[in-house]
Structures are given as structure tokens and as C-alpha cells.
Backbone as JSON, one array per atom type, in Angstrom:
{
  "sequence": "MRIDPILQAHRGWLIAASAALPLLTCWLLSLAGDTIANTTAALVLVLLVVAAAATGIRAAGIVAALTAAAGFDYFLTAPYHTFAIANPDDIETAVLLLLVGGAVGEVALWGRRQAAQVSREQGYLDGVIGTAATAAAGRSSTSQLIDQVARQITDVLKIDDTRFDPATHYGGPTVTDDGRITRNNRTLDVARRGLPTDATTALPVTGGGRVHGHYLLTASTTVARPSRNQLRVAVLLAQQVGAALAAHPTLRPDDAT",
  "N": [[0.84, -1.2, 0.0], [0.53, 2.21, -0.83], [1.93, 4.85, 0.97], [1.31, 8.13, 2.05], [3.78, 10.45, 1.07], [4.56, 12.48, 2.87], [3.67, 11.57, 5.37], [5.14, 9.22, 5.45], [7.71, 10.25, 5.6], [7.76, 11.18, 8.17], [7.5, 8.96, 9.75], [8.58, 7.73, 12.09], [8.05, 9.64, 14.1], [5.27, 9.67, 14.0], [4.61, 7.09, 14.84], [5.59, 7.19, 17.44], [3.95, 9.22, 18.49], [1.49, 7.97, 18.22], [1.74, 6.03, 20.13], [2.04, 7.52, 22.47], [-0.16, 9.32, 22.7], [-2.66, 7.93, 23.38], [-2.02, 7.18, 26.04], [-1.63, 9.68, 27.26], [-4.19, 10.71, 26.95], [-5.69, 8.91, 28.53], [-4.64, 9.57, 31.05], [-5.52, 12.25, 31.31], [-8.28, 11.8, 31.27], [-8.51, 10.42, 33.61], [-8.26, 12.39, 35.49], [-10.74, 13.47, 35.64], [-12.13, 11.84, 37.26], [-14.91, 9.99, 38.46], [-16.76, 11.1, 36.8], [-16.76, 10.61, 34.12], [-17.74, 7.85, 32.35], [-16.31, 4.55, 32.11], [-16.88, 3.19, 29.77], [-17.39, 5.25, 27.99], [-14.88, 6.43, 27.94], [-13.49, 4.35, 26.76], [-14.51, 4.37, 24.16], [-13.54, 6.83, 23.27], [-10.84, 6.21, 23.19], [-10.81, 4.23, 21.22], [-11.34, 5.79, 18.98], [-8.94, 7.18, 18.82], [-7.22, 5.1, 18.14], [-8.2, 4.42, 15.62], [-7.6, 6.8, 14.27], [-4.83, 6.67, 14.3], [-4.39, 4.36, 12.8], [-5.39, 5.21, 10.38], [-3.37, 6.61, 9.19], [-2.08, 4.88, 7.55], [0.1, 3.5, 8.35], [0.92, 0.56, 9.64], [2.21, -0.18, 12.05], [1.74, 2.03, 13.65], [-1.02, 1.91, 14.18], [-1.1, -0.51, 15.6], [0.54, -0.07, 17.92], [-0.91, 1.98, 19.05], [-3.32, 0.72, 19.74], [-2.35, -1.1, 21.67], [-1.19, 0.59, 23.67], [-3.42, 2.06, 24.33], [-5.08, 0.14, 25.56], [-3.39, -0.54, 27.7], [-3.13, 1.96, 29.0], [-5.8, 2.44, 29.71], [-6.19, 0.39, 31.54], [-4.27, 1.09, 33.51], [-4.79, 3.79, 34.33], [-7.58, 4.15, 34.52], [-9.0, 2.08, 35.72], [-9.86, 0.41, 38.75], [-7.75, -1.42, 41.01], [-6.22, 1.77, 40.95], [-3.42, 3.04, 39.03], [-2.01, 0.72, 38.78], [-1.47, -2.4, 37.09], [-3.4, -4.19, 37.61], [-6.78, -5.37, 37.67], [-9.76, -5.02, 39.31], [-12.54, -5.12, 38.94], [-14.65, -7.21, 37.17], [-16.12, -6.32, 34.94], [-14.57, -4.2, 34.03], [-12.33, -5.58, 33.21], [-13.37, -6.95, 31.02], [-14.0, -4.75, 29.41], [-11.45, -3.7, 28.91], [-10.24, -5.79, 27.48], [-11.94, -5.92, 25.26], [-11.49, -3.38, 24.27], [-8.86, -3.6, 23.34], [-9.16, -5.63, 21.4], [-11.23, -4.65, 19.71], [-10.15, -2.18, 19.01], [-7.84, -3.02, 17.62], [-9.07, -4.47, 15.52], [-10.7, -2.52, 14.27], [-8.71, -0.82, 13.46], [-7.43, -2.42, 11.52], [-9.48, -2.54, 9.66], [-9.57, 0.13, 8.91], [-7.07, 0.34, 7.67], [-7.48, -1.45, 5.56], [-9.45, -0.09, 4.13], [-7.96, 2.1, 3.3], [-6.14, 0.85, 1.63], [-7.88, -0.05, -0.37], [-8.75, 2.39, -1.4], [-6.35, 3.33, -2.43], [-5.95, 1.42, -4.43], [-8.1, 1.95, -6.15], [-7.35, 4.49, -6.97], [-4.99, 3.91, -8.36], [-6.0, 2.31, -10.45], [-7.6, 4.18, -11.72], [-5.63, 5.84, -12.63], [-4.38, 4.11, -14.47], [-6.46, 3.87, -16.32], [-6.7, 6.52, -17.2], [-4.25, 6.72, -18.49], [-4.57, 4.94, -20.66], [-6.69, 6.19, -22.03], [-5.49, 8.64, -22.61], [-3.41, 7.83, -24.29], [-4.9, 6.73, -26.41], [-6.17, 9.04, -27.32], [-3.96, 10.51, -28.2], [-3.03, 8.88, -30.27], [-5.25, 8.93, -31.97], [-5.41, 11.62, -32.67], [-3.1, 11.96, -34.04], [-0.82, 13.3, -33.19], [1.77, 12.61, -32.72], [4.72, 10.89, -33.88], [4.92, 7.52, -35.19], [7.01, 6.12, -33.95], [7.38, 7.66, -31.64], [4.93, 7.25, -30.36], [5.11, 4.49, -29.91], [7.3, 4.42, -28.14], [6.26, 5.94, -26.04], [4.14, 4.33, -25.15], [5.59, 2.09, -24.38], [6.94, 3.07, -22.12], [4.73, 3.56, -20.49], [3.69, 0.96, -20.13], [5.81, -0.23, -18.76], [5.66, 1.22, -16.38], [3.04, 0.61, -15.47], [3.13, -2.19, -15.07], [5.25, -2.41, -13.35], [7.92, -3.22, -13.96], [11.28, -4.0, -15.19], [12.0, -3.16, -17.82], [10.7, -2.27, -21.06], [10.51, -3.03, -24.44], [10.04, -2.5, -27.96], [9.57, -4.92, -30.49], [9.6, -5.61, -33.87], [9.14, -8.15, -34.82], [6.88, -10.7, -35.81], [6.37, -13.16, -34.75], [6.74, -15.14, -31.85], [8.17, -17.3, -29.53], [8.25, -17.57, -26.77], [7.23, -16.88, -23.32], [3.98, -15.43, -23.3], [1.67, -12.72, -23.34], [-1.79, -12.92, -23.13], [-4.9, -11.82, -24.69], [-6.79, -11.55, -22.68], [-5.4, -10.97, -20.41], [-3.86, -12.99, -19.28], [-0.86, -14.99, -18.83], [0.88, -17.12, -20.86], [2.86, -20.06, -21.33], [4.45, -22.38, -23.26], [1.94, -23.45, -23.86], [0.75, -23.46, -21.39], [-0.84, -21.9, -18.62], [0.62, -19.39, -16.68], [1.1, -18.89, -13.17], [1.02, -15.96, -12.29], [0.38, -14.23, -10.19], [1.31, -15.58, -7.99], [3.94, -16.57, -8.57], [5.08, -14.61, -10.1], [6.22, -12.6, -12.94], [8.04, -14.25, -15.6], [11.53, -14.54, -15.01], [13.62, -15.53, -16.34], [13.37, -15.18, -18.99], [12.28, -12.94, -21.59], [8.96, -11.58, -21.67], [6.43, -11.69, -24.05], [4.31, -9.27, -25.41], [1.79, -9.12, -27.54], [1.34, -6.86, -30.27], [-1.4, -5.91, -31.68], [-3.62, -5.2, -34.4], [-6.16, -4.33, -36.71], [-6.69, -6.98, -37.27], [-4.28, -8.35, -37.42], [-0.91, -9.2, -36.34], [1.47, -6.85, -35.45], [3.88, -6.77, -34.29], [5.78, -7.12, -31.22], [5.73, -6.15, -27.8], [8.42, -6.54, -25.7], [8.75, -7.68, -22.51], [10.7, -7.12, -19.73], [11.67, -8.5, -16.71], [13.87, -8.93, -14.74], [15.47, -8.23, -12.56], [13.93, -8.06, -10.33], [11.1, -9.59, -8.72], [8.16, -9.34, -10.36], [4.74, -8.99, -9.85], [2.22, -8.49, -11.44], [-1.29, -7.69, -11.49], [-4.27, -9.23, -12.95], [-5.83, -7.16, -13.95], [-3.92, -5.13, -14.32], [-2.37, -6.31, -16.32], [-4.29, -6.47, -18.32], [-4.63, -3.77, -18.83], [-2.13, -3.21, -19.92], [-2.36, -4.72, -22.26], [-4.41, -3.29, -23.56], [-3.1, -0.86, -23.98], [-1.06, -1.68, -25.74], [-2.64, -2.41, -27.87], [-3.51, 0.06, -28.76], [-1.27, 1.01, -30.06], [-1.13, -0.96, -32.02], [-3.45, -0.36, -33.44], [-2.76, 2.12, -34.5], [-0.62, 1.39, -36.18], [-1.97, -0.3, -37.91], [-3.6, 1.5, -39.18], [-1.83, 2.88, -40.68], [-0.35, 1.16, -42.65], [1.86, 1.2, -44.32], [3.9, 2.37, -43.02], [6.89, 2.18, -41.16], [7.92, 1.52, -37.72], [9.82, 3.5, -37.2], [9.17, 5.57, -38.81], [7.59, 8.71, -39.51], [4.22, 9.73, -38.78]],
  "CA": [[0.0, 0.0, 0.0], [1.28, 3.45, -0.92], [1.73, 5.76, 2.09], [1.58, 9.51, 1.69], [5.19, 10.72, 1.3], [4.77, 13.31, 4.06], [3.52, 10.69, 6.52], [6.27, 8.3, 5.46], [8.9, 10.97, 6.03], [7.68, 11.37, 9.62], [7.01, 7.68, 10.25], [9.0, 7.51, 13.48], [7.3, 10.55, 14.96], [3.87, 9.24, 14.02], [4.49, 5.9, 15.69], [5.77, 7.64, 18.82], [2.74, 9.95, 18.88], [0.41, 6.99, 18.34], [1.93, 5.33, 21.4], [1.93, 8.43, 23.61], [-1.43, 10.02, 22.81], [-3.64, 7.22, 24.21], [-1.62, 7.25, 27.44], [-1.92, 11.04, 27.72], [-5.64, 10.84, 27.02], [-6.13, 8.18, 29.72], [-4.26, 10.36, 32.24], [-6.42, 13.39, 31.39], [-9.61, 11.3, 31.65], [-8.48, 10.01, 35.02], [-8.4, 13.59, 36.34], [-12.17, 13.76, 35.78], [-12.71, 10.95, 38.26], [-16.05, 9.16, 38.06], [-17.73, 11.85, 35.97], [-16.74, 10.01, 32.78], [-17.83, 6.4, 32.43], [-15.23, 3.85, 31.43], [-17.29, 2.85, 28.41], [-17.17, 6.45, 27.19], [-13.43, 6.56, 27.78], [-13.06, 3.33, 25.81], [-14.87, 4.85, 22.82], [-12.58, 7.87, 22.91], [-9.57, 5.55, 22.87], [-10.97, 3.58, 19.92], [-11.19, 6.83, 17.97], [-7.51, 7.46, 18.67], [-6.63, 3.98, 17.41], [-8.6, 4.57, 14.21], [-6.83, 7.91, 13.7], [-3.46, 6.19, 14.08], [-4.4, 3.4, 11.68], [-5.72, 5.92, 9.14], [-2.15, 7.11, 8.57], [-1.57, 3.88, 6.63], [1.27, 2.86, 8.96], [0.37, -0.5, 10.47], [2.8, -0.14, 13.38], [1.09, 3.1, 14.42], [-2.3, 1.39, 14.67], [-0.86, -1.57, 16.59], [1.0, 0.49, 19.2], [-2.01, 2.77, 19.62], [-4.24, -0.22, 20.39], [-1.7, -1.65, 22.86], [-1.05, 1.6, 24.73], [-4.77, 2.43, 24.76], [-5.51, -0.87, 26.52], [-2.55, -0.41, 28.89], [-3.49, 3.2, 29.69], [-7.13, 2.24, 30.29], [-5.98, -0.46, 32.71], [-3.46, 1.74, 34.54], [-5.33, 5.06, 34.83], [-9.03, 4.27, 34.61], [-9.63, 0.95, 36.41], [-9.4, 0.16, 40.12], [-6.98, -0.39, 41.73], [-5.59, 2.71, 40.03], [-1.97, 3.11, 38.91], [-1.44, -0.63, 38.71], [-2.02, -3.11, 35.94], [-4.4, -5.14, 38.09], [-8.16, -4.92, 37.51], [-10.6, -5.69, 40.3], [-13.9, -5.26, 38.46], [-14.71, -8.04, 35.95], [-16.61, -5.52, 33.81], [-13.44, -3.44, 33.5], [-11.48, -6.53, 32.48], [-14.01, -7.16, 29.73], [-13.87, -3.53, 28.61], [-10.05, -3.58, 28.49], [-9.99, -6.77, 26.43], [-12.68, -5.49, 24.08], [-10.8, -2.2, 23.73], [-7.71, -4.07, 22.57], [-9.61, -6.37, 20.23], [-11.97, -3.77, 18.8], [-9.2, -1.2, 18.5], [-7.03, -3.65, 16.59], [-9.91, -4.81, 14.37], [-11.07, -1.29, 13.57], [-7.5, -0.34, 12.82], [-7.22, -3.19, 10.3], [-10.5, -2.11, 8.69], [-9.14, 1.43, 8.38], [-5.97, 0.08, 6.74], [-8.06, -2.06, 4.38], [-10.1, 0.98, 3.37], [-6.91, 2.91, 2.66], [-5.61, 0.07, 0.51], [-8.87, -0.03, -1.44], [-8.72, 3.72, -2.02], [-5.13, 3.4, -3.23], [-6.16, 0.59, -5.6], [-8.99, 2.7, -7.04], [-6.56, 5.58, -7.54], [-4.08, 3.33, -9.36], [-6.76, 1.9, -11.62], [-7.99, 5.39, -12.43], [-4.43, 6.28, -13.34], [-4.21, 3.25, -15.63], [-7.48, 4.23, -17.3], [-6.31, 7.81, -17.78], [-3.15, 6.47, -19.41], [-5.12, 4.34, -21.89], [-7.46, 7.22, -22.72], [-4.55, 9.62, -23.15], [-2.72, 7.23, -25.44], [-5.85, 6.64, -27.51], [-6.37, 10.39, -27.86], [-2.75, 10.88, -28.93], [-3.0, 8.12, -31.52], [-6.33, 9.39, -32.85], [-5.14, 12.97, -33.15], [-1.92, 11.93, -34.88], [0.08, 14.37, -32.77], [3.14, 12.12, -32.56], [5.13, 9.9, -34.87], [4.72, 6.13, -34.76], [8.07, 5.75, -33.0], [7.09, 8.35, -30.38], [3.81, 6.55, -29.74], [5.63, 3.21, -29.43], [8.12, 4.68, -26.95], [5.37, 6.4, -24.97], [3.42, 3.17, -24.63], [6.58, 1.25, -23.7], [7.14, 3.64, -20.78], [3.51, 3.36, -19.71], [3.61, -0.45, -19.77], [6.81, -0.44, -17.71], [5.14, 1.8, -15.14], [1.85, -0.12, -15.03], [3.49, -3.54, -14.62], [6.34, -2.31, -12.37], [8.98, -4.11, -14.42], [12.55, -3.33, -15.46], [12.1, -2.51, -19.12], [9.8, -2.7, -22.14], [10.98, -2.57, -25.75], [9.24, -2.99, -29.09], [10.24, -5.76, -31.48], [8.66, -5.75, -34.99], [8.92, -9.55, -35.19], [5.47, -11.07, -35.66], [6.27, -14.47, -34.13], [7.55, -15.24, -30.65], [7.86, -18.6, -28.95], [8.41, -17.6, -25.32], [6.03, -16.49, -22.55], [3.18, -14.46, -24.06], [0.47, -12.17, -22.7], [-2.99, -13.11, -23.94], [-5.79, -10.65, -24.72], [-7.56, -11.45, -21.44], [-4.54, -10.64, -19.28], [-3.13, -14.14, -18.74], [0.45, -15.22, -19.44], [1.03, -18.54, -21.17], [4.19, -20.52, -21.74], [4.33, -23.78, -23.7], [0.51, -23.79, -23.78], [0.32, -23.53, -19.99], [-1.02, -20.58, -18.01], [1.5, -19.18, -15.54], [0.5, -18.29, -11.97], [1.8, -14.73, -12.12], [0.1, -13.66, -8.88], [2.11, -16.29, -7.0], [5.34, -16.73, -8.95], [5.57, -13.42, -10.78], [6.58, -12.72, -14.35], [9.28, -15.0, -15.81], [12.77, -13.77, -14.9], [14.63, -16.18, -17.18], [13.09, -14.86, -20.39], [11.37, -11.81, -21.77], [7.57, -11.93, -21.93], [5.98, -10.97, -25.23], [2.97, -8.69, -25.43], [1.51, -8.88, -28.96], [0.79, -5.58, -30.71], [-2.35, -6.32, -32.71], [-4.51, -4.19, -34.95], [-6.63, -4.68, -38.04], [-6.73, -8.42, -37.46], [-2.96, -8.96, -37.58], [0.13, -8.86, -35.37], [2.44, -5.91, -36.03], [5.1, -6.86, -33.52], [5.58, -7.45, -29.81], [6.48, -5.5, -26.73], [9.12, -7.53, -24.9], [8.73, -7.23, -21.12], [11.83, -7.65, -18.96], [11.56, -8.42, -15.24], [14.97, -9.81, -14.35], [16.13, -7.84, -11.31], [12.97, -8.16, -9.22], [9.91, -10.38, -9.05], [6.99, -8.49, -10.59], [3.49, -9.76, -9.79], [1.09, -7.65, -11.87], [-2.62, -8.3, -11.44], [-4.91, -9.4, -14.26], [-6.25, -5.84, -14.41], [-2.74, -4.44, -14.83], [-2.01, -6.93, -17.6], [-5.29, -6.06, -19.31], [-4.31, -2.39, -19.21], [-0.98, -3.3, -20.83], [-2.88, -5.2, -23.54], [-5.12, -2.18, -24.19], [-2.1, 0.11, -24.44], [-0.41, -2.24, -26.93], [-3.61, -2.37, -28.96], [-3.53, 1.42, -29.33], [-0.17, 1.05, -31.03], [-1.54, -1.81, -33.13], [-4.44, 0.37, -34.25], [-2.05, 3.15, -35.25], [0.14, 0.73, -37.25], [-2.92, -0.81, -38.89], [-4.13, 2.64, -39.93], [-0.77, 3.33, -41.59], [0.4, -0.09, -42.88], [3.09, 1.38, -45.09], [4.91, 3.01, -42.19], [7.65, 1.41, -40.19], [7.88, 2.21, -36.44], [10.71, 4.66, -37.11], [8.71, 6.6, -39.74], [6.63, 9.66, -38.93], [2.87, 9.63, -39.31]],
  "C": [[0.87, 1.25, 0.0], [0.92, 4.38, 0.24], [2.09, 7.16, 1.62], [3.04, 9.84, 2.02], [5.45, 11.56, 2.55], [4.67, 12.45, 5.31], [4.71, 9.73, 6.61], [7.54, 8.97, 5.96], [8.94, 11.18, 7.54], [7.18, 10.1, 10.3], [7.34, 7.47, 11.72], [8.23, 8.37, 14.46], [5.84, 10.12, 15.08], [3.67, 8.03, 14.91], [4.63, 6.29, 17.16], [4.52, 8.37, 19.33], [1.57, 9.0, 19.08], [0.51, 6.21, 19.65], [1.64, 6.25, 22.59], [0.54, 9.03, 23.79], [-2.49, 9.25, 23.59], [-3.3, 7.27, 25.7], [-1.94, 8.63, 28.02], [-3.42, 11.24, 27.89], [-6.19, 10.12, 28.25], [-5.81, 8.95, 31.0], [-5.21, 11.54, 32.41], [-7.83, 12.95, 31.8], [-9.64, 10.89, 33.12], [-8.64, 11.19, 35.96], [-9.87, 13.95, 36.55], [-12.85, 12.85, 36.78], [-13.84, 10.12, 37.68], [-17.06, 9.87, 37.18], [-17.78, 11.32, 34.53], [-16.73, 8.5, 32.92], [-16.71, 5.73, 31.64], [-15.61, 3.45, 30.0], [-17.11, 4.04, 27.46], [-15.69, 6.65, 26.92], [-12.92, 5.56, 26.75], [-13.37, 3.76, 24.38], [-13.92, 5.93, 22.35], [-11.26, 7.24, 22.48], [-9.65, 4.81, 21.53], [-10.8, 4.59, 18.79], [-9.72, 7.16, 17.74], [-6.81, 6.34, 17.89], [-6.95, 4.07, 15.93], [-7.8, 5.68, 13.54], [-5.41, 7.48, 13.41], [-3.4, 5.25, 12.88], [-4.64, 4.1, 10.36], [-4.5, 6.53, 8.48], [-1.61, 6.14, 7.52], [-0.33, 3.18, 7.14], [0.77, 1.83, 9.96], [0.91, -0.45, 11.9], [2.14, 0.92, 14.25], [-0.24, 2.62, 14.99], [-2.12, 0.35, 15.75], [-0.44, -0.98, 17.93], [-0.08, 1.34, 19.85], [-3.0, 1.87, 20.34], [-3.64, -0.77, 21.68], [-1.63, -0.62, 23.98], [-2.42, 2.09, 25.21], [-5.27, 1.43, 25.81], [-4.71, -0.76, 27.82], [-2.92, 0.83, 29.69], [-4.85, 3.1, 30.36], [-7.01, 1.43, 31.58], [-5.31, 0.33, 33.84], [-4.16, 2.96, 35.16], [-6.82, 5.02, 35.17], [-9.74, 3.1, 35.3], [-9.02, 0.77, 37.79], [-8.82, -1.26, 40.21], [-6.16, 0.46, 40.76], [-4.07, 2.66, 40.14], [-1.29, 1.77, 39.13], [-2.05, -1.28, 37.47], [-2.94, -4.26, 36.36], [-5.78, -4.53, 37.91], [-9.04, -5.73, 38.44], [-11.99, -6.0, 39.76], [-13.92, -6.1, 37.18], [-15.2, -7.27, 34.72], [-15.49, -4.72, 33.18], [-12.46, -4.34, 32.75], [-12.05, -6.76, 31.08], [-13.85, -5.95, 28.82], [-12.45, -3.39, 28.08], [-9.73, -4.55, 27.34], [-10.68, -6.36, 25.14], [-12.03, -4.27, 23.44], [-9.63, -2.62, 22.86], [-8.16, -4.74, 21.28], [-10.31, -5.47, 19.21], [-11.04, -2.73, 18.2], [-8.34, -1.78, 17.39], [-7.83, -3.97, 15.33], [-10.29, -3.58, 13.57], [-9.87, -0.7, 12.85], [-7.22, -1.08, 11.52], [-8.24, -2.81, 9.23], [-10.1, -0.77, 8.07], [-8.0, 1.25, 7.37], [-6.5, -0.54, 5.44], [-8.72, -1.0, 3.5], [-9.08, 1.84, 2.65], [-6.31, 2.17, 1.48], [-6.57, 0.08, -0.67], [-8.86, 1.31, -2.17], [-7.49, 3.87, -2.9], [-5.28, 2.59, -4.51], [-7.04, 1.31, -6.63], [-8.21, 3.82, -7.74], [-5.61, 5.07, -8.62], [-4.83, 2.95, -10.63], [-7.26, 3.09, -12.42], [-6.82, 5.94, -13.22], [-4.17, 5.45, -14.58], [-5.2, 3.65, -16.73], [-7.15, 5.55, -17.97], [-5.18, 7.64, -18.79], [-3.63, 5.89, -20.73], [-5.86, 5.38, -22.7], [-6.52, 8.25, -23.36], [-3.81, 9.09, -24.36], [-3.64, 7.13, -26.64], [-6.08, 8.0, -28.16], [-5.17, 10.84, -28.68], [-2.7, 10.19, -30.28], [-4.06, 8.63, -32.49], [-6.04, 10.75, -33.45], [-3.92, 13.03, -34.07], [-0.9, 12.99, -34.51], [1.53, 13.91, -32.62], [3.45, 11.11, -33.65], [4.88, 8.51, -34.31], [5.75, 5.73, -33.72], [7.85, 6.42, -31.65], [5.97, 7.66, -29.63], [4.28, 5.22, -29.15], [6.44, 3.4, -28.16], [7.27, 5.11, -25.76], [4.66, 5.21, -24.32], [4.37, 2.23, -23.89], [6.82, 1.75, -22.27], [5.91, 3.4, -19.89], [3.38, 1.9, -19.26], [4.61, -0.77, -18.66], [6.3, 0.06, -16.37], [3.96, 1.01, -14.6], [2.22, -1.47, -14.43], [4.6, -3.56, -13.58], [7.47, -3.29, -12.71], [10.22, -3.29, -14.77], [12.53, -2.55, -16.76], [11.06, -3.09, -20.08], [10.36, -2.17, -23.45], [10.15, -3.22, -26.85], [10.11, -3.79, -30.04], [9.25, -5.99, -32.62], [8.43, -7.19, -35.41], [7.48, -9.96, -34.88], [5.28, -12.46, -35.05], [7.22, -14.52, -32.93], [7.16, -16.53, -29.94], [7.96, -18.68, -27.45], [7.11, -17.28, -24.59], [5.3, -15.35, -23.25], [1.97, -14.01, -23.26], [-0.71, -12.35, -23.64], [-3.89, -11.88, -23.84], [-6.57, -10.46, -23.41], [-6.69, -11.26, -20.2], [-3.88, -11.83, -18.62], [-1.77, -14.23, -19.43], [0.61, -16.72, -19.63], [2.46, -18.83, -21.61], [4.09, -22.01, -22.05], [2.91, -24.3, -23.5], [0.01, -23.97, -22.36], [0.2, -22.12, -19.43], [-0.15, -20.47, -16.76], [0.74, -18.51, -14.39], [1.32, -17.05, -11.6], [1.59, -14.14, -10.73], [0.96, -14.31, -7.8], [3.6, -16.28, -7.33], [5.93, -15.51, -9.64], [5.85, -13.67, -12.25], [7.86, -13.54, -14.49], [10.5, -14.08, -15.72], [13.86, -14.34, -15.78], [14.43, -15.9, -18.66], [12.2, -13.63, -20.45], [9.97, -12.34, -22.07], [7.06, -11.07, -23.07], [4.54, -10.51, -25.07], [2.65, -8.34, -26.89], [0.91, -7.5, -29.2], [-0.1, -5.89, -31.91], [-3.22, -5.17, -33.16], [-4.91, -4.56, -36.35], [-6.58, -6.15, -38.33], [-5.37, -9.07, -37.67], [-2.0, -8.48, -36.49], [1.17, -7.99, -36.05], [3.78, -5.96, -35.31], [4.78, -7.25, -32.09], [6.31, -6.43, -28.94], [7.1, -6.61, -25.9], [9.32, -6.98, -23.49], [9.86, -7.91, -20.35], [11.61, -7.41, -17.48], [12.61, -9.36, -14.66], [15.59, -9.48, -12.99], [15.22, -7.93, -10.1], [11.78, -8.99, -9.67], [8.71, -9.44, -9.15], [5.75, -9.37, -10.63], [2.3, -8.87, -10.19], [-0.23, -8.4, -11.79], [-3.16, -8.48, -12.85], [-5.34, -8.05, -14.82], [-5.07, -5.07, -14.99], [-2.32, -5.0, -16.19], [-3.02, -6.56, -18.68], [-5.04, -4.63, -19.77], [-3.14, -2.39, -20.18], [-1.43, -3.77, -22.22], [-3.59, -4.06, -24.28], [-4.15, -1.13, -24.73], [-1.43, -0.39, -25.72], [-1.37, -2.2, -28.11], [-3.76, -0.98, -29.56], [-2.43, 1.58, -30.37], [-0.53, 0.22, -32.25], [-2.53, -1.11, -34.04], [-3.76, 1.44, -35.09], [-1.26, 2.55, -36.4], [-0.79, 0.18, -38.32], [-3.48, 0.31, -39.76], [-3.12, 3.17, -40.94], [0.12, 2.14, -41.91], [1.7, 0.1, -43.63], [4.21, 1.97, -44.26], [5.61, 2.01, -41.29], [7.62, 2.19, -38.87], [8.78, 3.42, -36.36], [10.33, 5.74, -38.13], [7.75, 7.54, -39.03], [5.28, 9.44, -39.56], [2.52, 10.86, -40.08]]
}
């Protein structure tokens, strides 16, 4: 999950604050004596745990839940200023605070991951639309379009490199139109094993009912595990190039449109 760069830059401070703030809050609530019910105090502490988890830093949510439970025990349950609890109801509240705080924190992290995924997919869609508009308007040469799409595919799939090869036949790992990768007539489990690192993976560039070449995908220095959606986006990008080449069949990739 992508964490906001500002939050990431202050990760240590955020974790420290997530640990200290529940304890400080428990101490302040203890000054009010019996005027604030322990159940109300527990709800306030859950809010602090959620706020810590919402930063996207898992450690912040975990330490906030732990210190919230410890502070509740130490400051707000009898006997006070010890980690012993005399009232069974307070024991139940402390345990629930820890469990609920941790669970709510995980839900907050899940929501942040989902939002990040939506943002990435919107970015992929914007890239496809932008490439289609560029190809339709004819504002760039064929070679420029090919290079632009190569960079976009590299970014979408998080791989080392992408290059165009005008060869129309390729016998290695190949990306299919539905976002799968096959090798020797077998579908590879990319989500588990990642893209092949021992060979380049071919992404056919198709348009007008024929293959105009392939984008060769290199993932040799790191294991890349693109999702089916990411691979489908790469296919759509390659098809924009295929459409441009089909519209100008007499042009080579290094010719201008």
C-alpha cells in the first residue's frame, strides 16, 4: 500500500505519537474521576486507534491499540496506577478495547488500501485514454507513440524494461488478450510466482486483425506480480499502437505519421 510521502517521512514521529497520545488521554480522563464512564473513555480511545491506523502505517495502529488498553488499565480501572483490575466488567472492557481497536485499525488500513487501488486503476485508465487520444489525433510519430506506450507499460506492470520488437512471431512467454500469461501452452500463476525472470515476456501488438510486432517485457532484477487488471491495461495500451500501425500499414515504427 502506498503511504503519503509526508507521513512516510515522519514515520518515526507518528508511531511515537500513536503510542503516547492514548496514554496522555487516559491520564487526562483520570483527572475527571467518576464523571466520565469507562465505556465512554473506551470509545474515545478507539477513535484514537482509528486515527493512528488511518495514517496507513500498520505499526502506528498496533502500538495505539496496545497503549490504549494499557493506559485504560493503569489510569481508569481500580486499583488505580497498577495493571491489576478488580472489576470483571473493567477486564471485559479492556480486552474489548484491545480487540476492537485492533480490528477497527485493520478495517481502516483495508479501506486505505482499497482507495489506493482505485486511484491506481484510475491512473491506468487515464493512461489508456490519453494514449488513444494521442493516436487518434496523430500528434506524434509512430516511434514516439511506441516509446510512450513502452514507458507506460513499464510503469503499469512495475517491471525493469519494455521494448518494441517488430517480429510477428515469438515462442516464449506471451500475454494473452484477457490478461493471462502462457508458456508452452500452460497458463503461468503470475500472482504467486511473478513474471518469468529467465526470459522476456511478449505482449503482442495487434490491430486490423494482424500482429504488427511485440512488446518484450523484462523483469529480471525483481519479481513483478502484476494483477490481471494491470495486464489487461498493458494489452489495451499495446492495442492502441496496433491500431495506429494498422491505420498506416506502409509506415515502419521509425517513420513519422
